[in-house]
Residue, then its C-alpha position, 0 to 999 in steps of 0.5 A: k321860295t317865298d320864305f327864302i325871299n322873305f328871309i333875305s328881304d326882311q334881313e332875318w339872316k342877321s339874327i342867326e349866329p355864324v357857324s363856329s370855326w370848328f364846323g366851317p367847311s374849311s376847318f380841320l374837323m370838316s376836312s378830316m370828316s371829308a377824308l373819312f367819307q372819301l376813304s369809305m367810298w374808296i373801300r366800297h369801290c375796292h370791295g366792289y372790284l374784288t367781288e365783281n371783277v376778281g370774283i372772290p367771295v364777299w366774306a373773303s373781301y371782308a377778311v381782306f379789309a379786316l386784316a388790312t385794318l389790323f395790320s394798319g393799326l399794328i403799324l400805327g401803334l408801332v410808329s406812335e410808340a417809337l416816336e413817343t420813346d424817342w421824344l421822351 
């Protein structure tokens, strides 16, 4: 507590460089990181729901997420390829 008070009263905060705009809380990079963390929490919640409430085995839940990952990658690849050929 005293270190923090001294930091403020001695104006040591003026010698610290501000955070780059890339790492600011409202930057695109940090918003994307937040979205990834929220997605991981949603996946964890879905895994818990599938194993605890639905009663499927853990390996089956992993298989569901693996297939979902493969299909979403396939769809994103097809969409990006279609957009690329239309633009060129």
